C-alpha positions in Angstrom: -69.2 -4.4 24.6 -70.9 -4.0 28.0 -71.8 -7.0 30.0 -75.1 -8.5 28.9 -76.5 -10.5 31.9 -78.9 -13.3 30.8 -82.0 -14.3 32.9 -80.5 -17.3 34.3 -77.5 -18.5 36.2 -76.6 -21.2 33.8 -77.0 -21.5 30.0 -78.1 -25.1 30.2 -81.2 -26.0 32.1 -83.0 -29.2 32.7 -86.4 -30.3 34.2 -88.6 -33.2 35.4 -91.5 -34.7 33.9 -94.6 -33.9 35.7 -97.8 -34.4 33.8 -101.1 -34.9 35.8 -103.6 -35.5 33.2 -106.9 -37.3 33.1 -105.6 -40.0 30.7 -108.1 -41.7 28.3 -108.1 -45.3 29.6 -106.2 -44.8 32.9 -108.0 -42.0 34.6 -105.9 -39.3 36.7 -102.2 -39.9 36.5 -99.3 -38.3 38.5 -96.3 -39.0 36.3 -94.0 -37.4 38.6 -94.9 -39.9 41.3 -94.9 -42.7 38.7 -91.2 -41.8 38.1 -90.5 -41.8 41.8 -89.4 -38.2 41.6 -91.1 -37.5 44.9 -89.1 -40.3 46.5 -86.0 -39.3 44.7 -86.0 -35.5 44.9 -82.8 -35.1 46.7 -80.9 -37.6 44.4 -82.5 -36.1 41.3 -81.5 -32.4 42.2 -78.1 -33.5 43.6 -77.4 -34.6 40.0 -77.8 -31.2 38.4 -74.8 -29.1 40.1 -72.3 -31.9 39.1 -73.5 -31.3 35.5 -73.2 -27.5 35.7 -77.0 -27.1 35.8 -78.6 -24.7 38.3 -82.1 -24.4 36.8 -84.9 -27.0 36.5 -88.3 -27.1 35.3 -90.6 -28.5 38.1 -94.3 -29.1 38.3 -97.0 -28.5 40.8 -100.2 -30.7 40.1 -103.0 -28.5 40.1 -105.7 -31.2 40.2 -104.0 -32.8 43.3 -103.1 -29.6 45.2 -106.5 -27.8 44.7 -108.9 -29.3 47.1 -111.9 -26.9 46.0 -113.7 -24.1 47.9 -110.3 -22.1 47.9 -108.5 -24.8 50.0 -105.0 -25.9 48.8 -102.5 -28.6 50.0 -99.0 -27.9 48.6 -97.3 -30.1 51.1 -96.2 -32.6 48.4 -93.6 -29.6 47.3 -91.9 -29.6 50.6 -89.2 -32.3 49.6 -88.7 -30.6 46.2 -88.3 -27.2 47.8 -85.7 -28.7 50.4 -83.8 -30.4 47.5 -83.6 -27.2 45.5 -82.4 -25.3 48.7 -79.8 -28.0 49.5 -78.3 -28.2 46.0 -78.8 -24.6 44.9 -81.2 -25.2 41.9 -83.5 -22.5 40.8 -86.9 -23.9 39.7 -89.2 -22.9 36.9 -92.5 -24.0 38.3 -95.1 -25.5 35.9 -98.4 -24.7 37.5 -100.5 -26.7 35.1 -98.9 -29.6 33.1 -101.8 -31.1 31.1 -104.3 -31.6 34.2 -107.1 -29.6 35.8 -109.5 -30.6 38.7 -112.0 -33.2 38.2 -115.6 -31.7 37.6 -114.2 -28.4 36.3 -115.6 -27.2 32.9 -112.6 -25.7 31.0 -115.0 -23.9 28.6 -116.6 -22.1 31.7 -115.9 -18.7 33.3 -115.0 -20.6 36.5 -112.0 -22.2 34.8 -109.8 -19.1 34.6 -111.0 -17.8 38.0 -110.2 -20.9 39.8 -106.7 -21.3 38.0 -105.9 -17.7 39.0 -106.9 -18.4 42.7 -104.7 -21.6 42.6 -101.7 -19.9 40.9 -101.7 -17.0 43.3 -101.7 -19.5 46.3 -99.0 -21.8 44.7 -96.8 -18.7 44.1 -97.2 -17.5 47.7 -96.2 -20.9 49.0 -93.1 -21.4 46.9 -92.1 -17.8 47.6 -92.2 -18.1 51.3 -90.0 -21.3 51.0 -87.7 -20.5 48.1 -84.1 -20.1 48.4 -83.4 -17.5 45.7 -85.0 -15.6 43.1 -86.4 -14.6 40.7 -89.6 -16.5 41.0 -90.2 -18.2 37.6 -93.4 -19.9 36.4 -94.9 -21.5 33.4 -98.6 -20.9 33.9 -99.8 -23.5 31.6 -97.4 -25.9 29.8 -97.9 -26.3 26.0 -101.4 -24.9 25.7 -101.4 -25.4 22.0 -100.2 -28.9 22.1 -102.6 -29.7 24.9 -105.3 -28.2 22.8 -104.6 -31.0 20.2 -104.3 -33.8 23.0 -107.3 -32.9 24.8 -109.4 -31.1 22.3 -108.9 -33.2 19.0 -107.2 -36.3 19.6 -109.0 -37.5 22.8 -105.7 -38.7 24.6 -106.8 -36.6 27.8 -109.5 -34.4 29.3 -111.6 -32.9 27.9 -111.6 -35.7 25.4 -112.6 -33.5 22.3 -112.7 -35.0 18.9 -112.6 -32.1 16.4 -110.7 -29.0 15.3 -113.2 -26.6 16.6 -113.1 -28.1 20.2 -109.4 -28.0 20.0 -109.4 -24.2 19.1 -111.9 -23.4 21.9 -109.9 -25.4 24.4 -106.7 -23.7 23.4 -108.4 -20.3 23.8 -109.7 -21.3 27.1 -106.2 -22.2 28.3 -104.7 -19.1 27.0 -107.4 -17.1 28.9 -106.6 -19.0 32.0 -102.9 -18.4 31.6 -103.2 -14.7 31.3 -105.4 -14.6 34.4 -102.7 -16.5 36.3 -100.0 -14.1 35.3 -102.1 -11.3 36.5 -102.9 -12.9 39.9 -99.3 -13.7 40.6 -98.0 -10.4 39.5 -100.4 -8.8 42.0 -98.2 -10.3 44.8 -94.9 -10.6 43.0 -94.5 -8.0 40.2 -91.2 -9.1 39.3 -91.9 -12.8 38.7 -90.7 -14.2 35.3 -93.1 -16.2 33.2 -92.0 -18.7 30.6 -94.6 -19.6 28.0 -93.8 -22.8 26.4 -95.1 -24.6 23.2 -93.6 -26.8 20.5 -91.7 -25.6 17.4 -93.3 -27.4 14.5 -93.2 -27.6 10.8 -95.9 -29.5 8.8 -95.8 -30.2 5.0 -98.3 -31.8 2.6 -97.7 -35.2 1.4 -95.7 -35.3 -1.9 -98.8 -36.6 -3.9 -101.2 -34.2 -2.3 -100.4 -30.7 -3.2 -104.0 -29.7 -2.7 -103.2 -30.1 1.1 -100.5 -27.4 1.0 -102.7 -24.8 2.4 -104.0 -26.9 5.3 -100.3 -27.8 6.2 -99.4 -24.2 6.0 -102.2 -23.2 8.3 -101.2 -25.7 10.9 -97.6 -24.5 10.9 -98.1 -20.7 10.9 -101.7 -20.1 12.4 -102.7 -23.0 14.5 -99.2 -23.5 16.0 -99.1 -19.9 17.2 -102.7 -19.5 18.7 -101.7 -19.6 22.4 -98.7 -17.3 22.0 -100.6 -15.0 19.9 -103.3 -14.7 22.4 -101.1 -14.4 25.5 -98.9 -11.7 23.8 -102.1 -9.7 22.7 -101.7 -10.3 19.0 -105.0 -12.0 18.7 -108.2 -11.8 20.8 -107.1 -8.7 22.7 -110.2 -8.6 24.7 -108.6 -11.5 26.8 -105.9 -9.1 28.1 -102.7 -10.4 26.7 -99.6 -8.4 26.2 -95.9 -8.6 25.4 -95.2 -8.2 29.3 -97.4 -11.2 30.1 -95.8 -13.5 27.5 -92.4 -12.4 28.9 -90.1 -15.3 28.1 -90.6 -17.6 25.1 -90.1 -21.4 25.5 -89.5 -23.4 22.3 -89.8 -27.2 22.7 -88.0 -29.1 20.0 -88.1 -32.8 19.2 -87.4 -34.8 16.1 -91.3 -35.6 15.7 -92.0 -31.9 15.6 -91.5 -31.8 11.8 -94.4 -33.7 10.1 -96.4 -34.6 7.0 -99.9 -33.4 7.2 -102.4 -36.3 7.8 -105.8 -34.5 7.4 -106.7 -34.0 11.2 -108.3 -36.0 13.8 -104.9 -37.5 14.9 -101.2 -36.8 15.1 -99.4 -36.3 11.8 -96.5 -38.5 10.5 -93.0 -37.4 11.7 -90.6 -36.7 8.8 -87.8 -39.2 8.7 -84.1 -38.3 8.8 -82.9 -37.3 5.3 -86.2 -36.1 4.1 -85.6 -33.0 2.0 -88.6 -31.2 3.4 -87.1 -30.8 6.9 -86.1 -27.2 7.8 -83.2 -26.2 9.9 -84.1 -25.7 13.7 -82.4 -22.3 13.4 -85.0 -21.1 10.9 -87.9 -22.3 13.2 -86.3 -20.4 16.2 -85.8 -17.3 14.2 -89.3 -17.3 12.8 -90.9 -17.9 16.2 -88.8 -15.3 18.0 -89.2 -12.6 15.4 -92.9 -12.7 15.8 -92.8 -11.7 19.4 -89.3 -10.3 19.9 -89.1 -11.6 23.5 -86.3 -13.3 25.4 -86.4 -17.0 24.6 -85.0 -20.5 25.7 -85.1 -23.8 24.2 -87.5 -25.1 26.8 -87.3 -28.9 26.1 -85.2 -30.9 23.8 -83.6 -34.4 23.7 -82.6 -37.2 21.4 -83.0 -40.9 22.5 -80.9 -43.8 23.2 -77.5 -43.5 21.8 -78.5 -40.5 19.7 -78.5 -38.1 22.7 -75.0 -36.7 22.3 -75.4 -36.0 18.6 -78.8 -34.4 19.1 -77.4 -32.0 21.8 -74.7 -31.1 19.5 -77.0 -30.3 16.7 -79.3 -28.3 18.9 -76.4 -26.2 20.4 -75.1 -25.5 16.9 -78.7 -24.5 15.6 -79.1 -22.3 18.7 -75.7 -20.6 18.0 -76.6 -20.1 14.4 -79.9 -18.4 15.6 -78.0 -16.2 18.0 -75.7 -15.0 15.1 -78.9 -13.9 13.4 -79.9 -11.8 16.4 -82.2 -14.1 18.3 -82.2 -13.3 22.1 -81.5 -17.0 23.4 -80.9 -17.2 27.1 -80.6 -21.1 27.4 -81.1 -24.7 26.4 -83.2 -27.0 28.6 -82.1 -30.6 28.3 -85.4 -32.4 29.1 -85.9 -34.6 31.0 -83.2 -34.7 33.6 -84.4 -38.3 34.6 -85.6 -40.7 32.0 -89.5 -41.0 31.5 -91.8 -43.5 29.9 -93.9 -43.3 26.9 -97.2 -42.1 27.8 -99.0 -44.8 25.9 -97.0 -47.8 26.1 -95.1 -47.2 29.4 -91.8 -48.2 27.9 -88.7 -46.2 28.9 -87.7 -43.7 26.3 -84.0 -43.3 27.1 -84.1 -39.6 26.6 -83.0 -38.2 29.9 -79.6 -37.0 31.3 -79.9 -40.0 33.5 -81.3 -43.4 32.5 -83.5 -45.4 34.9 -82.9 -49.0 35.8 -85.8 -50.9 37.4 -84.5 -53.0 40.4 -86.4 -55.2 42.7 -89.0 -54.1 45.2 -90.1 -51.3 42.9 -86.9 -49.3 43.1 -85.9 -47.0 40.1 -82.3 -46.4 40.1 -80.9 -43.2 38.2 -77.6 -43.4 36.3 -76.3 -40.5 34.4 -75.6 -41.2 30.7 -71.9 -40.6 30.4 -71.7 -39.9 26.6 -74.5 -37.3 27.0 -72.9 -35.7 30.0 -69.6 -35.6 28.1 -71.2 -33.7 25.2 -72.8 -31.3 27.5 -69.5 -30.7 29.2 -67.7 -30.2 25.8 -70.2 -27.4 24.9 -69.9 -25.9 28.5 -66.1 -25.6 27.8 -66.6 -24.0 24.5 -69.1 -21.6 25.7 -67.1 -20.6 28.7 -69.7 -22.1 31.1 -69.0 -23.9 34.4 -69.1 -27.9 34.2 -69.8 -28.0 37.9 -71.5 -25.6 40.2 -69.7 -23.7 42.9 -71.1 -22.9 46.3 -72.8 -19.8 44.9 -74.1 -20.1 41.3 -76.2 -17.0 41.7 -73.4 -14.4 42.2 -73.8 -13.6 38.5 -76.0 -14.5 35.5 -74.9 -15.9 32.3 -73.0 -13.3 30.3 -74.6 -13.3 27.0 -71.6 -11.9 25.5 -69.9 -15.3 25.8 -72.8 -17.0 23.9 -72.7 -14.2 21.1 -69.1 -14.4 20.9 -69.2 -18.2 20.5 -71.9 -17.8 17.8 -69.6 -15.4 15.9 -66.4 -17.5 16.3 -67.9 -20.9 15.3 -69.9 -19.4 12.3 -72.5 -22.2 12.6 -74.4 -22.9 9.4 -78.1 -24.0 9.7 -78.4 -27.6 8.8 -81.5 -29.6 8.2 -79.7 -33.0 8.2 -80.8 -34.6 11.6 -79.6 -38.0 10.8 
């Protein structure tokens, strides 16, 4: 078999939480700054090569960088860019992570136009200062999930409270996403785009079979709205195409399999052992088969002491999907540094590194040893490096190694996530 180069230099990726939403009772938030990532950029990026990771999702806060009237201030990116260069980490830039500028109507024609101008300016800024290609972007992070957060659940702007507003908002985000891809590729035609949304599965309550159709619709229609539009399968007038969707990013967390609650708020997560849970492999295969584009698991993590077993399960399910023909190019262990619950502010203990709050507002990072050891175990089994050398970009991941492992280990999809 001829060598099959993947998209990225390492199969395992990571990333940093970077939300900048207008949050219900707190106003504008910059979660990256709340986690002191701006202060600890060098330390945060120095951690990744020691774990054999050469790719990280990173954010640019649109509402903070866009000053209006076509003026932008990207100076806050300079320490991040310097750390990426110093430690040889390739960024996938999130251009919009749940936040847009104050006073901008997301349902107006001005919204996609302004986002496209900003995206083009941001791409130019990082391209002039990057250390290695290819340029990689996620134009709008989780547009379908953001549709629920901002359009139906009132967690963040635009604070909608019904299904129709949620659908309109999701379409507005997809439209802006398409405009941004076209704007960036006018300058950088080879830029890669990773379009990210959660993998979900929704079932009716056991005593409400009458809700089966609503649950099915949420699983198979609503969950795919943004990808369908961006890929051109729905609302072709908005200009989507397979080339624009480019790379699919599947986010997977335990709460993504749910019991339908009737709308208006989040569904209830299924508990481990529930016979209605589906194997992750099946969800990956279904989503990939719909678009037939290269894909990654773009976010995944367990929590507390469950992180190593979660990683093991996700890799096994990913390999089972590869054995079925899925074109999987990587698994992103997210976040690299722990984050807090958006609602309560409590540490979630889901990162590669935990955070310890010291005096004087210092947030110390400490790699979780059992999580790191499980990562290294799988790197060895997949013939991946456990620590980066001085030139991690001399060749991309050879996907033959991943395919061979999938065939060798003969992973069987498993719905037991306990």
